[in-house]
N, C-alpha and C positions, 0 to 999 in steps of 0.2 A: 524916444524912450523906452516903449517896449521892446525894442530890438536890443537895446542896452540890459533891459532886464533880462532880456531871453539868454543873452550870452553870459551874463553873470552867474544865472541858473546852469546853465550849461558847463560853464567852468567848475562851479562848485560840485556838480554831479559828477564832472572828469576827475576833480581833485579827490574827491569821495573815493572814486572806483579806483583811482591810482594808489592811493593809500591802502585801501582793502586788497588791493592786488600785492602790493608790497609785503602787506601783513601776512597774506596767505602764502607768498613765497618763503618769508622768513619762519613760518611755523612749519614749512616741510623740511626745515633741516633737522636732520637726526644725527647724532653724533654715537658712534659706537665706542664702549669704553671696555678695553681687555683688561682681566685680572683673575688672579688665583686666590684662594682663601675663603672658602664658604662660610667660615665662622664671622667675617667682617662683613658679610653681604648686608645686614640690618644698618650697621653703620653708613656703608655707601649708599644705600636706599634711600635713608634718611637725608645724605648730603644732597642727592640728586634732586629729591623733591623740594627742598628749599633753593637748589639753584635755579630749578624750573619756575619756582613761583616769582624770582627775580628776572628770569629770563624765560618768558612763556612762547618765544618763538624759537626755543632751541631744546628738541627733545634729546634725552641721553638714554640709549639702550645699552644695558650691562652684557657683556660676554665672558660668562664664567667658564675657565678651563683648569681642571686640576693641575698642580706645580708639576707632576711627573710628564705631563703632555704639553705645558704650557711653552716650554723653549722650542719645542719640537714644532709645534703650530706656529709659534713666532716666526722662525726662521723660514719657514714654507710661506707664510704670508707675506714677508719681506720681498723673498724671492719673485713672488707671483704679484705683488703689487696690492695685496689686499688687508693690508694691515688695519686694525682698528684706529680710529682717528686719534685717540687718548688711550695710554695703556701705563701699566705696571712695569718699573725696570728696577733691575738689582745692580749691584755693585760689579759683580764678576762679568757680566753679559754688558755691561754699559759702554766699555771703549769699542768694542768690535761694531757696534751698530751706530754709535757716534760717528767713529772714522770713516764708515763708509756709506756717509750721506743717508742714512735711514731715518735718522731722528732730526726734528725740525729744530733749528737753534732759536732759542728764545732771550738771548741777552738784549736784542732791539725790544721786544715787548717788555722785559724788566724795566728798561730804562724810561720808554716810554710811558708806563703806568707808575714809574717810582715805586716799585715793590723794593721793599727793605731786606736784603739776603741775611741782614745781621736779626732777623727774627727766628733764624736757623741755626744751630748748632755749625760752625763754621767748617768742621772735618765732614758734614754731611753735604755742604755747599761745594767743597773742594772734590768731594767723590763724583759729583754729577758735572764737573767743568771738565772739558777735554780742549786742549791747545787754547787757553784764556775764553772759551765761549761755552755759556750755561745751557743745559740741554734739559734740564729738570727742576721742578720745585720739589723740595724733601717733602715726602709724605710721613714717615713715622721712622723709629730707629730702635734699636735694641743694644745693649751692652752686657756685660759678662761679669757675674756676680759669684762669689762664694757661698754656695749653699752649704747649710751645716744643720746637723741633726742634734738638736737641743737635749734631746733625752740624753742621747749617749754621751755629750759633753757632762751633763749634770752627774752622771753613773761615774765619770772618770774624775769627777772634782775639777774641771778645767773651765778657766773663763772664756765666755762667747768670744769669737773674732770679732775684730774692730778695727779701726782706721789705724792703730799702732802697731797690728801685724805686718811682719816681713816673712821673707822665705824662711828664714830660720825660726821664726815662732811656729809657723805652719808645720815645718818637718818636725819639730819637738812634739807637738800636739799629735801629729800623727801617729809619731811612734808611742805615745801613749794611749791614744785611741785604740791602735792595733792589737786586736786580741784574737790570735790564730784558733785559739780552744773553741772560741765562740762563733769562730768564723766572720768576724767584725773586722774591716779595714779600715785605717785611718782617713785614705783619702783615694781616688780613683783616678788613677793617671791615663785621662782618655785619651784616644789618638785622635784628636780633632783641631783644626786650624781655627777657627773663629773662637770656639769656646775653649780651646786649649793651648797650644805651642805658640801663635800668634802674640797672643798677650805675654808670654814671658819672654820671647824674643824681644818685643819692645821694652818690657822692664828690664831687660839687662842691657839696654843701651843701643840694640841692635835693630836692625831693619831686614825685611823680606825682598822688597825691591828698590832699586834706586829712584829717586825722586822723576829722573828724568826716562824711566822705564825701560833702562838699556842694560841694567846688569843685576845679578843675584846678590843678596847679601848673607845667604846661608852660610857660606863658609868664612864668615868673618866671626871673630873669637866671641863676640858678644852674642850673636845668633846662637851659636854652639853651646855656650852657656845657657841661654833660655831653653836650648830644646835638652839639653843633658838635666835640668831640673826634673824633667819628668822621667826620664829613663832612669834617674837615680833613685826616684821615688818606689819604682819597681825593682829594680837589681841590687843598688847599695842600701837601702834604707828599708825594702820589704814591707813597707806600710801600703802599698796598692796591690790589687788584685792583679794577675799577669794579661797580658794581651789574649791569650787563650781563654783564660777565665771570663774576660770581658767580651769575647767573642760568642762563648756559650750563653752568658746571661749578661746584656748590656749594662754597663755602669749606671745608666740613671734608673733601671729597675732595681738593681741593688741597693741604690741609693733610697727608693721607694719601699724597700722591705726592712730596712735598717740595718743591712748589712756593710753599709760604706758610710763613715761619717760625715765627710766633706766632699764637694763636688763642684767644680768649675762648671758653670752652664749660663745660658742665657736668660734674661727677662721674659722670654717669650714662654717660660715653664711655669711661671707663676700661676696660670689657670688651671696647669695639669696638676700641680701640687696641691693647690686649693681644693680641687675634685677629688682628690684621693685621701681616703679615711685615714689613713696611716699619717701621711705628712701633713695635712692640714694644719694639726695643733702640734706636731712634733719638731717641726722643720722651721728655719729662718734664713736669712741672706745678709752678708755682708760685702763690704767693698772688698776688691782683690789686694792680697797683700804685696807688699812693696817689695820688687827686687833693688836694682842699682838706682831705679826711679819708679815713680808711678804712671801706669799706662793701662789702658785697657782699650781693645778693638770695639770700635762703633760701626755698625752697618744699619742701612737702613734704605727703604724704598723710594724710589722718586716716580712720580709723575711726568710722561714724555708725551710729546704729540708727534705723529708720524710725519714724515717730511713730505708725503705724497697727499695727505690729506686734502679734500677738495673743500674744505670749511676751516681754513687756518685761524680766521678771526673768531669764530663762534669757538673752536676748541681751545683757544687761547683764555677765552672769557671763562670756560669750565675749569680749565687747568689752573686759573688765578684763585677760583672758588675753593678748589680742592687743596690749595696751598693757604687758604685764608685761615684766621684763628677762629673762625665759627666752625668751619670744616674740622679743623684739630679738636675744638671742644666736643663735637658729636662723636668723633673716635674716642676720646679718651673717656666719655661716660660709659661706653660700653665694655671698657677694661680689657681689650684685646690686645691692643698696641699702644706703643708711648707715642704720642702724637710729636710730629717734628718741630710745630711752631712753640716757640719759646714761651712759657709763662701759662702754657695749657696743661702741663704733664701732672699737674696736682691733682685733677680728677681722676687719671689713671691710677696715682698712688692711693687715692682714698677707694676706689672701686673695688679692691681687694685687700681688706683690714688685716688679714693672716699674717702678713709677711712685711718687712721692713723694705720696702720697696724704693724708698727715696733713694738708695744708695745707688741705683741704675742712674737717677737722674745726677745725683752727687758727682760722679764719675765723669761726665760729659767734659768737665773741665780738662782733664787731661787725656781724651780720648785720642785715638790714631785711627785715621780711615782704614777701612779692609783694604789691604794691597790687591790691586789689580793692574792688567795689562789688556792689551788687544785681545788676546787669546789665552785668557788665564788658565783655562780648563786644562790645556796640556803640561804647565809644568806644576798644577794642582796634582795631577796624576803621578807626576814624580815624586812630590812630596809624600803621597800616599805609598807609593811602590816601596820607596827606599826607607822611610821612617818606620813604616810597619814591621822590616826587619830589625831596625835598630831597637824599637819596643819589644820584639819578641827575643831580644838578646843575641841575634843571629850575628850581627855585625856592631862595630862602635858606631856612635854617632858622629863622632869625626871622620869616619870613612862615609857615611851615609851623606853628610852634607856635601861631600866632595863631587858625588856623583850628581845629586840634585842641583849644585850650582853650576856644573858643567852642562848640563842638559837644558836648564832653563836658561843659560847665557845663549845658548843656541837657538832656542825658540824666540827669545827675544831680539835677537840678530836677524830673525827673518819677519819679524813683524813690521 
């Protein structure tokens, strides 16, 4: 009997020691989380705090890198096999990393844990899907709105932009708002892709890159119409500053000083405009005017896992929490970014009462994913090179798109 008791006691001791050892080993797991965006640190730290309360055996260490150095550091780490376990990814760089086996596929994890991808905008899910495989859970998103100066509209006796506006209405209003004597322009025809001409290409019924990522859409008549919309604002209607003027003083700075009445720009500027004494009470935002159809470019970040992480199960648990409703609510309450989890965006809208931020959410229904390929940077450089000349009036937009499409098709054939 005593022998049996001794064995039972020993077994109990060994069991406790074993559980303790497992606990100690589990507590030693530390995940590195790579990101940029210092203004989002408070939200990320709060998310990590709540995650670690649920998973006390998993520690998360933030690795903050400024955006300008982020991608250089990421590429070096990918080559050297020293990537963070979990890190932020954006659309333009996604396919390059997914196609080269640097990111961990998460479709099996999603299916195993019954993650509902319908909780996120479909365009964002598509953005981070490569060859039918999921590689990220969407973190946040941004869309583009028509920012406008209420004071200038009131002075000109023009009704504010709303969902009834189309391109013709915008041009007509821009002409009435332009006052050369006062140095005021109706609109700024910015030379920007996400905030500018990608939207109007889609609105004209065109596309930037084919769905199979094999050909450019720039030289199609619809895309030309979407691009010509901008160059006409400068050279035909003369309601926008010239490219040279916008190079000397940025369009957004002109807008912030009352020299530009309308500006296509992103949801991310709401904090900037709210903190600017001039714009805080004088400007607001509306949905983008309709072209041939309604469209707006959507982009957003995704959280991804490094393929070579030593802790894939723990990394997935963290990724899953980052993509949860609770994490989205924490982000929304800070007002910094629009959370990707559907139904949590209202807190972001309410975080800044100065502007009608709901428009950025309303446009998601007809949003188009930011166009990407395996090496988007090469053909984006072509766009900038030739469209800059068209914006400056040195060449016709019809000639610019021929050069862009030809070069882009060559790059795509090599991918």
